[in-house]
ZADRENRO-637185 format. One record per residue (C-alpha): x, y, z; residue in three letters; residue number from 0. Coordinates in steps of 0.001 Angstrom, whole numbers, m for minus. Example, Ala and Ser with C-alpha at 12.3 -4.5 7.8 and 13.67 -1.06 7.14 Angstrom:
REM residues 2
SITE        u        v        w  rest   nr
SITE    12300    m4500     7800   ALA    0
SITE    13670    m1060     7140   SER    1
END
This chain:
REM residues 331
SITE        u        v        w  rest   nr
SITE    m2408      241    24279   UNK    0
SITE    m5053     2570    25523   UNK    1
SITE    m2442     5503    25541   UNK    2
SITE    m1793     4732    21602   UNK    3
SITE    m5677     4893    21127   UNK    4
SITE    m6370     8119    22667   UNK    5
SITE    m3459     9613    20590   UNK    6
SITE    m4734     8033    17390   UNK    7
SITE    m8477     9194    18129   UNK    8
SITE    m7233    13015    19126   UNK    9
SITE    m5089    13116    16094   UNK   10
SITE    m7169    11563    13702   UNK   11
SITE    m9722    14471    12874   UNK   12
SITE    m6923    17139    12660   UNK   13
SITE    m4319    15641    10777   UNK   14
SITE    m5908    16168     7322   UNK   15
SITE    m8837    18401     7787   UNK   16
SITE    m7080    21215     5804   UNK   17
SITE    m6904    18306     2709   UNK   18
SITE   m10529    17767     2633   UNK   19
SITE   m11720    20025      m97   UNK   20
SITE   m15339    20387     m960   UNK   21
SITE   m16248    18321    m4096   UNK   22
SITE   m18874    19645    m6868   UNK   23
SITE   m22234    19464    m5553   UNK   24
SITE   m24087    16852    m7091   UNK   25
SITE   m26789    15224    m5141   UNK   26
SITE   m27026    12290    m7230   UNK   27
SITE   m23604    11027    m5957   UNK   28
SITE   m22461     9969    m2590   UNK   29
SITE   m19367    11509    m1664   UNK   30
SITE   m16675     9379     m226   UNK   31
SITE   m13418    10230     1581   UNK   32
SITE   m10811     7843      262   UNK   33
SITE    m6926     8132     1094   UNK   34
SITE    m3853     6454       70   UNK   35
SITE     m648     6687     1172   UNK   36
SITE     2142     6507    m1394   UNK   37
SITE     2662     7970    m5328   UNK   38
SITE     3724     4133    m6229   UNK   39
SITE     2046     1664    m8681   UNK   40
SITE      339      357    m5940   UNK   41
SITE    m1988     3353    m6191   UNK   42
SITE    m2193     3532    m9975   UNK   43
SITE    m5237     1480   m10431   UNK   44
SITE    m7273     3563    m8122   UNK   45
SITE    m5705     6838   m10062   UNK   46
SITE    m7017     4888   m13247   UNK   47
SITE   m10718     4359   m11925   UNK   48
SITE   m10806     7935   m10826   UNK   49
SITE    m9508     9023   m14247   UNK   50
SITE   m11820     6840   m16226   UNK   51
SITE   m15131     8109   m14342   UNK   52
SITE   m15753     4848   m13111   UNK   53
SITE   m16339     5923    m9556   UNK   54
SITE   m19144     8243   m10594   UNK   55
SITE   m20638     5312   m12940   UNK   56
SITE   m21058     3598    m9667   UNK   57
SITE   m22557     6638    m8347   UNK   58
SITE   m19908     7870    m5722   UNK   59
SITE   m18269    11250    m5714   UNK   60
SITE   m14738    10330    m4440   UNK   61
SITE   m12445    12979    m2879   UNK   62
SITE    m9116    11137    m3265   UNK   63
SITE    m6654    12592     m864   UNK   64
SITE    m3009    11834     m404   UNK   65
SITE    m1778    11621     3332   UNK   66
SITE     1941    10743     3517   UNK   67
SITE     2553     7656     5829   UNK   68
SITE      750     4533     6940   UNK   69
SITE      637     5433    10468   UNK   70
SITE     m732     8832     9719   UNK   71
SITE    m3245     7488     7438   UNK   72
SITE    m4332     4866    10210   UNK   73
SITE    m4853     7688    12339   UNK   74
SITE    m7136     9606     9977   UNK   75
SITE    m9178     6760     9380   UNK   76
SITE    m9747     5919    13184   UNK   77
SITE   m10229     9480    13931   UNK   78
SITE   m13125     9488    11175   UNK   79
SITE   m11615    12097     8582   UNK   80
SITE   m11233     9146     5987   UNK   81
SITE   m14095     6736     4880   UNK   82
SITE   m11930     4179     2968   UNK   83
SITE    m8223     4043     2776   UNK   84
SITE    m5804     2345      859   UNK   85
SITE    m3026     1614     3188   UNK   86
SITE     m319     m619     4385   UNK   87
SITE    m1088    m4133     6089   UNK   88
SITE     1053    m3473     8902   UNK   89
SITE      m76     m512    10479   UNK   90
SITE    m3366    m1359     9783   UNK   91
SITE    m3230    m4357    11797   UNK   92
SITE    m1264    m2955    14282   UNK   93
SITE    m3722     m436    15048   UNK   94
SITE    m6499    m3008    14868   UNK   95
SITE    m4349    m5493    17597   UNK   96
SITE    m4120    m2362    19624   UNK   97
SITE    m7921    m2420    19782   UNK   98
SITE    m8774      439    17040   UNK   99
SITE   m12186      m72    14954   UNK  100
SITE   m10365    m1273    11951   UNK  101
SITE   m11372    m4045     9182   UNK  102
SITE    m9553    m4989     6442   UNK  103
SITE   m12078    m5208     3537   UNK  104
SITE    m9772    m5775      297   UNK  105
SITE    m6596    m6022    m1051   UNK  106
SITE    m4385    m4312    m4016   UNK  107
SITE     m976    m6146    m3105   UNK  108
SITE     m343    m9490    m1685   UNK  109
SITE     3119    m9329    m2115   UNK  110
SITE     5685    m7174     m666   UNK  111
SITE     6984    m5133    m4217   UNK  112
SITE    10251    m4114    m2844   UNK  113
SITE    13548    m4187    m3845   UNK  114
SITE    16646    m3470    m1988   UNK  115
SITE    18737    m1367    m4436   UNK  116
SITE    22352     m593    m3507   UNK  117
SITE    25477     1291    m4906   UNK  118
SITE    27044     m754    m7799   UNK  119
SITE    30487    m1297    m5581   UNK  120
SITE    28357    m3403    m3232   UNK  121
SITE    28112    m7214    m4740   UNK  122
SITE    27395    m9440    m2169   UNK  123
SITE    26270    m9698     1636   UNK  124
SITE    29816    m9113     3057   UNK  125
SITE    30116    m5820     1329   UNK  126
SITE    26604    m4609     2403   UNK  127
SITE    27798    m4982     5983   UNK  128
SITE    28243    m1799     7818   UNK  129
SITE    26337      685     4954   UNK  130
SITE    23489     2863     5434   UNK  131
SITE    20397     1815     4105   UNK  132
SITE    17213     3985     3680   UNK  133
SITE    13658     3074     4657   UNK  134
SITE    10092     4846     5283   UNK  135
SITE     9778     4162     8700   UNK  136
SITE    10521     1528    11378   UNK  137
SITE     7252     m650    11589   UNK  138
SITE     6339      279     7871   UNK  139
SITE     6556    m2306     4816   UNK  140
SITE     9896     m696     3991   UNK  141
SITE    11131    m2141     7296   UNK  142
SITE     9944    m5394     7205   UNK  143
SITE    11073    m5837     3370   UNK  144
SITE    14375    m4738     4367   UNK  145
SITE    14700    m7329     7122   UNK  146
SITE    13282   m10124     4678   UNK  147
SITE    15894    m8846     2289   UNK  148
SITE    18682    m8870     4676   UNK  149
SITE    17361   m12673     6165   UNK  150
SITE    17838   m14083     2328   UNK  151
SITE    21256   m12426     2674   UNK  152
SITE    22116   m14229     6325   UNK  153
SITE    22376   m11049     7679   UNK  154
SITE    20642    m9152    10657   UNK  155
SITE    19067    m5626    10847   UNK  156
SITE    22309    m5004    13584   UNK  157
SITE    24666    m5863    10410   UNK  158
SITE    23444    m2614     8893   UNK  159
SITE    22738     1187     9654   UNK  160
SITE    19204     1737     8955   UNK  161
SITE    17665     5488     8289   UNK  162
SITE    14061     6548     8442   UNK  163
SITE    13840     8824     5518   UNK  164
SITE    10236     8703     4646   UNK  165
SITE     8768     8285     1127   UNK  166
SITE    10468     7010    m1986   UNK  167
SITE    11582    10350    m3543   UNK  168
SITE    13139    11371     m128   UNK  169
SITE    15004     8011      279   UNK  170
SITE    16384     8387    m3622   UNK  171
SITE    17519    11777    m3338   UNK  172
SITE    19511    10466        2   UNK  173
SITE    21090     7670    m2291   UNK  174
SITE    22002     9934    m5354   UNK  175
SITE    23711    12541    m2891   UNK  176
SITE    25372     9148    m1328   UNK  177
SITE    24010    10104     2306   UNK  178
SITE    22977     6367     1894   UNK  179
SITE    24521     3342       76   UNK  180
SITE    21101     1468     m210   UNK  181
SITE    17225     1940      m17   UNK  182
SITE    14260       57     m169   UNK  183
SITE    12614      762    m3551   UNK  184
SITE     9875     m297    m5882   UNK  185
SITE     9271     m101    m9891   UNK  186
SITE     9467     2112   m11682   UNK  187
SITE    12248     3814    m9833   UNK  188
SITE    13849      512    m9380   UNK  189
SITE    14138       76   m13053   UNK  190
SITE    15558     3869   m13448   UNK  191
SITE    18362     3194   m10535   UNK  192
SITE    19548     m182   m12307   UNK  193
SITE    19487     1341   m15814   UNK  194
SITE    21489     4374   m14090   UNK  195
SITE    24343     1370   m12664   UNK  196
SITE    22924      689    m9554   UNK  197
SITE    22734    m2958    m8405   UNK  198
SITE    19283    m4970    m7367   UNK  199
SITE    20649    m6887    m4691   UNK  200
SITE    17440    m8441    m3284   UNK  201
SITE    13833    m8527    m4947   UNK  202
SITE    11585    m9533    m2191   UNK  203
SITE     8631    m9673    m4179   UNK  204
SITE    10423   m12987    m5621   UNK  205
SITE    11667   m14296    m2205   UNK  206
SITE     8568   m13696      171   UNK  207
SITE     5761   m15287    m1671   UNK  208
SITE     2797   m14264      388   UNK  209
SITE     3116   m11357     2658   UNK  210
SITE      543    m8484     1842   UNK  211
SITE     1355    m4746     1365   UNK  212
SITE    m1566    m2582      194   UNK  213
SITE    m5063    m3198     1957   UNK  214
SITE    m8317    m1466     1567   UNK  215
SITE    m9357     m711     5102   UNK  216
SITE   m12594     1112     6737   UNK  217
SITE   m13892     1122    10116   UNK  218
SITE   m16490    m1419    11075   UNK  219
SITE   m18722     1530    12044   UNK  220
SITE   m18554     2850     8696   UNK  221
SITE   m19201     m558     7187   UNK  222
SITE   m22276    m1544     8949   UNK  223
SITE   m23727     2144     8193   UNK  224
SITE   m22756     2414     4464   UNK  225
SITE   m22360    m1323     3080   UNK  226
SITE   m24073     m115     m436   UNK  227
SITE   m21255     2542     m310   UNK  228
SITE   m18668      238      429   UNK  229
SITE   m20383    m2177    m2384   UNK  230
SITE   m20202      208    m5123   UNK  231
SITE   m16509     1359    m4283   UNK  232
SITE   m15554    m2207    m4789   UNK  233
SITE   m17499    m2485    m7791   UNK  234
SITE   m15665      750    m9247   UNK  235
SITE   m12032     m625    m8113   UNK  236
SITE   m12698    m4118    m9656   UNK  237
SITE   m14007    m2546   m12779   UNK  238
SITE   m10971       m8   m12932   UNK  239
SITE    m8466    m2435   m12229   UNK  240
SITE    m9793    m4891   m14732   UNK  241
SITE    m9705    m2168   m17612   UNK  242
SITE    m6070     m978   m16302   UNK  243
SITE    m4956    m4627   m17003   UNK  244
SITE    m6676    m4944   m20338   UNK  245
SITE    m5668    m1595   m21635   UNK  246
SITE    m2015    m1113   m21128   UNK  247
SITE    m1177     1753   m23016   UNK  248
SITE    m3919     3999   m21379   UNK  249
SITE    m2889     2485   m18061   UNK  250
SITE      658     3505   m18345   UNK  251
SITE     m307     7083   m19935   UNK  252
SITE    m2174     7731   m16634   UNK  253
SITE      180     6147   m14382   UNK  254
SITE     2991     8154   m15685   UNK  255
SITE      938    11328   m15196   UNK  256
SITE      132    10233   m11721   UNK  257
SITE     3691     9389   m10955   UNK  258
SITE     4801    12475   m12786   UNK  259
SITE     7122    10208   m15036   UNK  260
SITE     7836     9995   m18661   UNK  261
SITE     5980     7186   m20398   UNK  262
SITE     8931     5128   m21550   UNK  263
SITE    10672     1352   m20710   UNK  264
SITE    10397     2036   m16842   UNK  265
SITE     6727     2761   m16482   UNK  266
SITE     6228     m195   m18894   UNK  267
SITE     8283    m2425   m16763   UNK  268
SITE     6725    m1338   m13965   UNK  269
SITE     3119    m1786   m15415   UNK  270
SITE     3995    m5398   m16375   UNK  271
SITE     5508    m6406   m13149   UNK  272
SITE     2874    m5245   m11048   UNK  273
SITE      150    m6371   m13262   UNK  274
SITE     1786    m9789   m13516   UNK  275
SITE     3108   m10410    m9964   UNK  276
SITE     1209    m8127    m7460   UNK  277
SITE    m2197    m6819    m8241   UNK  278
SITE    m5139    m9436    m7341   UNK  279
SITE    m7464   m10535    m9670   UNK  280
SITE   m10493    m9977    m7266   UNK  281
SITE    m9232    m7570    m4583   UNK  282
SITE    m9492   m10197    m1949   UNK  283
SITE    m7085   m10091     1092   UNK  284
SITE    m5097   m12980     1914   UNK  285
SITE    m5709   m14644     5179   UNK  286
SITE    m2265   m16634     5167   UNK  287
SITE     m592   m13121     4464   UNK  288
SITE    m2562   m11486     7331   UNK  289
SITE    m1239   m14485     9367   UNK  290
SITE     2279   m13779     8502   UNK  291
SITE     1710    m9992     9123   UNK  292
SITE      672   m10896    12473   UNK  293
SITE     3604   m13330    12992   UNK  294
SITE     5894   m10735    12249   UNK  295
SITE     4282    m7750    14340   UNK  296
SITE     4181   m10232    17575   UNK  297
SITE     7941    m9814    17807   UNK  298
SITE     7300    m6156    18873   UNK  299
SITE     3931    m6373    19519   UNK  300
SITE     3112    m9497    21767   UNK  301
SITE     m441    m9017    21657   UNK  302
SITE     m872   m10068    17763   UNK  303
SITE      263   m13622    18731   UNK  304
SITE    m3130   m14084    19949   UNK  305
SITE    m5227   m12198    17301   UNK  306
SITE    m6839   m14381    14707   UNK  307
SITE    m6719   m12971    11204   UNK  308
SITE   m10439   m13315    10754   UNK  309
SITE   m11095   m10959    13549   UNK  310
SITE    m9618    m7959    11470   UNK  311
SITE   m10576    m9060     7789   UNK  312
SITE   m14110    m8737     6843   UNK  313
SITE   m14970    m9943     3060   UNK  314
SITE   m18598    m9431     3330   UNK  315
SITE   m18789    m7085      636   UNK  316
SITE   m16521    m9060    m1953   UNK  317
SITE   m18398   m12400     m711   UNK  318
SITE   m21385   m10862    m1845   UNK  319
SITE   m19877    m9713    m5179   UNK  320
SITE   m18685   m13044    m6104   UNK  321
SITE   m21833   m14577    m5473   UNK  322
SITE   m23760   m12235    m7731   UNK  323
SITE   m20921   m12704   m10324   UNK  324
SITE   m19800    m9473   m10562   UNK  325
SITE   m15910   m10336   m10892   UNK  326
SITE   m16581   m13323   m13245   UNK  327
SITE   m18693   m10879   m15585   UNK  328
SITE   m15716    m8706   m16244   UNK  329
SITE   m13593   m11231   m17888   UNK  330
END
């Protein structure tokens, strides 16, 4: 674990230095480097919050940066290149277990919003045996989701050929070119693939009720040194998520632009799915969900078995906003 931390700390500062472009000078605003790890629906509310000027409303000049891969983003956060990250629970918790200075301070998805989509010739578990399925990376949320999907079908990971192919676009391209027969997908792409004739074999969101996917993460050092910045970040995000839900047409317009899709049935389906089943009401992490992630991690990272979720999760900022009635006032 010491070697892991050395690697993480050495890599973090250089990984995305080139991506940090100077923002327009505005002394009234506090500059914050915020990163996200995917062009997915879990990132849409943050994009909406930025587009509607809500970060600036709360005094923040947010430099929003895309970093591909949860593990890479975790390295950047630990290295100090990023102040706040929207990142997967699994890589964040794994780094915390290894001793990294990481705290989960909020959540955008306390569910696993993935679907196992396969070729139309595959209708059941037996027909899935021996087939190739694309995930992003071993140890990722897509990897975990696939394991849950296979378990629900009575299969083991060894019953299929699992390929690490990166982001959803790359996985979809491999599927469309018949290099793989299945992939872990998310709405709106899932709906587009089903409409084109593919089969959704398992909806992991429906079979796994409390297993978180997307967290807001920072270092405890940043949290203790910048409590007001973190508070204003969550005020903006809370207001943004509420407005996102309350203004579906506007939200879908921003979402379609962000995902580079036409505003149509697939985006509308994705908006409904995430608004009703995935997005939280108050950005609060799920302690039972973190417990579940630790239990899953302990299978490959034994140290996770002795870690308490409360040692990783810090909800002091959200607790303060709750006491002040901030989230209730949004309704």
